[in-house]
N, C-alpha and C positions, 0 to 999 in steps of 0.2 A: 482386442481390448488393450488399452494402455492403462497401466497402474500409475495414477497421478498422486504425488505426495507433496504436501505443503508444510514445510518446516517453519514453525513459528516460535516465538519466544515463550509462549505459554503451552501451546498444544502442537502436536504433529497430526495433521488431518490427512486423510487419504480416501481414495475411491477409484472405481473403474470408469474409464471414459471410452465410449464407443466411437465408431466412425462418424456419427452425427453429432458428436460432442455432447452427449447426454451422460450424466453421472449416475452411477449406481453403487451399491455396497459401500456407502459413505460411513466413515467412523472417525474417531480421533482418540489419541492417547496423550497424557501429559508429556511435555518435552523434558527429557532427562536432564539432570544437573551436571553430568560428567560425560566425557567423550566415550569411555568404555560402555556406559549404559546407553549412550546414543546409538552406537553401532549395534548393540544387542537389540534395541527397540526397532531400529530401522530394518535389520535383517529378519526379525520376527514378522514384521508387516509384510515384507516382500515374499518371504517363504510361504505365507498363507495364501498367496495368489499366484505363485510362480508358474504353476502348470497351465494357467489359463490366460496368460498375457504375452504380448509380443514385444513389449518394451516398457521402460520406466521413465517417467517424466517427473522432475523434481523442481519445485519452487523453493528457493533457499535465500535467506537474508545475506547481504554482504557483497563482496567483490568476487566475481566468478568469471573464468575464461570459457572459451568454447569447448574445451575438453572436460569441463565440469570440475575444475580445480578451484576450491574455495580459498582465496587468499586470506580473507577475514570475514567472519560470519556475523557482522553487525553486533546486535545485542546478545548474541550467544558466544561468549568469549572463547569457549573451547573449540569452536569451528575456525581454526586458524591453520593455514597451510595443510588443508585436507584434500586428498585426491578423491573426492566423493564419487565423481562419475566413473573414473577408471577402476576403482576398487569394486564398485557394485557390478560394473560390466564384466569384469573378470570372474567375480564370484558366481554370478548367475548366467553368464554367457548370453546376455541380452543387451541390446542397444540401450544406453542411458543418456539422457540429456538433462542438464541442470541449468536453470535460469534464475536470475535474481527475482525475488518474490514480487517486488513492486513492478518490475518489467513484465512479469507474468500477468499480473492483474490488469495493467494498462493494455497489454496485447489482447487479452480476452475482450475487453471493452471496445478496442479499436476494430476487431474483426467481426464481433458478433453482437456487441452491445451499444452502449451510450456514446461511444466515440467514433462510430463509423463515419466514413466520408468526410473527415476533417483534415485540413492542412496542418493543424497543430492543436493537439489536445493533451491533457495531462491527467494523471490519477494520483491522488494522495491516499495512501493506504494507512489507516489508523489501527495500530495493533499495540504490541509491546513498545514499538517505536513508531516512527513515521517513515514510510517508504514513498519514493517518487519515481514515476515513469512518464516518459514523454513520447508521443507517437505522431505519425503523419501518414494519412491514407493507408491505415492498416498495418504499418510497420514501425518498429522501434527506431527512434532516432539515435544514430551513432555519434560518438564525439566529433566526427568529421561533418556529418550531415546536419547536426544540430545548429551549427553556426548560421545556416541559411535562415533560421527562424528566430535569431536574436533580434531584439527590438532596437531599431535606430531611434535615438532620442528625438522627440518632436520639438519644434521651436519653443513650445510652452515649457516642456520638461527641461530644456537647456537653460532656462532662465535661472538667474542667481537665486531667486526666491524659492525655486523648487529643490535646490540642492540639499538644504537642511532636512526637508521631508524625505528625500531619497535615502539620505544617510541614516536618519532615525529609523526608517522602515527596515533598511538592511540590517542594522545592528540589532533591532528587536527580533527579526527573524533568525539571525545568527544565534543569539542567546537562547531563543526558544528551541532551536535544534540541539544545541549543546546540552541544555538542561532537560531535553526530552519532554518539554511541556505539552507536546501534541500527543503523547501516549494515551491511547484509549484505555489501556489496562491501568495506567496510573490514575486517570480520572475516575474510573469506576471504583478503584481501591479507595481513593480519598473520599469519594462521595459515600461509599458504603460505610466507612468509618464515621463519617459525619452523621449518618442515619442510625448508627449504633447496630448495624447488621453483624451477625455472627461471622459471615464470610462475604467476600465480594460477590455482588449480585447485580449484573447489568439491568435485567428487566425490572427488578425492584427499584433500582435507582431512577430509571426513566418513568416508572409509574409514579414515584414520588415527585418527580419534576413536573409531570403532567397535572398532578393534583395540588401543586404549589404547597407541599407539606412543610417546606423549610425555606425561609428567606436566605439563610446561609448557603443552602444547596443551590438555590436559583442563582446566587451570585457566583458560586463556584462554576456552575454550568455556563453562565454568561462569559466568564473569564476564559474557560476552555474553548468555547466557540470563537472568541476573539483571537486566541492564539492560532487557530486554524485559518481564520480569515487573514491574519497577517501573513501566513505562509502562502496563501493563494495570491494575495496582492503582490508579495515579493516576487513570486514566479512570473506574474503578469508584467512586472516592471522589467524583466529580463527577456521574456519570450512573447511572441505574437500569438498568444493563446486565444482559442475560440471558446473552449469549454474546459472546466475542471470537474472531474468526478471524484467522489469520496468513497473509498473502499474499506474493507475490513468488516468484521461482524457487527460492529457498532453502527455501520452505515444503514442497517435495516430499521433503525429508529428514526421515524419521520421527524421527531422533535429535534434531533441532532442536525439534520439537513436544514430544517427551517431556522434553527439557531445560528448555524454558520452563515446562511444566506443573509439573515438580518444583520449579523455582525459585519459581514463583508460590505453590505450597503452603507452602514454607518461609517465604516472605515474609508470606503470609497469617496464618500462625500467630504470627509475630513482631509483626504489627500488629493483633492481635485487639482491641486497645482501640478501633479505629476502628468497631467494631460492624457490619461488613459481612457479607454472605453470600457463600460461595464461588461462582464462576461457571465455566462451561465454556469451555475454550480448545482450539481445534482448528485444523487447516489449512484454508485455503480449498479448497473442492471443486474449483475449476478452476485452482488454483495460479497459474502464470504466464500462463494464458489469461484470467484474470478481467478484466484491463484491456481486452482486445480485446472480450470479450463484453459488458462493461458499457458501453463506448463505443457499440457497435452497438445495444444495448438503449435507451440514452439517445437515440440518433439516431431509432430507430423510434418512441419515445413522443413525441418533439418534432415528428415529421413525420406523426403519426397513421397509422403503417404497421401 
């Protein structure tokens, strides 16, 4: 058994993954607000399983090297210059592998889910922030290999009339990422406040969307889907993508996927000057479990299991 851990901005999720990549004993705890409490929480999770596991696989936001050193933990500010892999390996005398959370999600989908057998596919993971992973034929694309899948401008997209559209799309996507407009947590929070809910409640928000309870909520939802569609089309303008899957817990909401697809189709028609072909957008097959499965798969491949 492998203990898989998914470190998110809101929760730390974990579970046991067997040789057939089935998850059991799943649970989650709130992500601590300080580094000291983070170590206490993480070590408490591992200690409860340490006698029955052969290794630890971790999906973590941010920039991470092969030794599991976290240079910067994305939207978790205290995860900066953290020797996550080596510290846990020394403490528990177990092999530990750490992978970026979006890379974990896209790897699970590429090997077992909705991105199998593709030359170029991507996952957008919507959580506290927005994660991106790109794969080809079951493997992550490295900075060197990714250049093979960069899109060469078509004669139509080279035209002078297309340049303003490309620049507008790029700038919109850049601002969206900087302002974290694709945050699922942020959307649910804003929608919950709009509905007057006591606390953030994703299921209640999507129930209200389905029942058309509020015109303001419907407009907020449409704007959110548009932001994700912009990110998809931006990716497509750079890479020869065949499919994009949407991950994170929010991806289990069919209304979200339908909303993103509709927004993408509208945007695609508006940006026809770019000379692109429409691509498939769907939910990750494993939804919120993609990070755990991808981390376990990465661990297995790195340890020849």
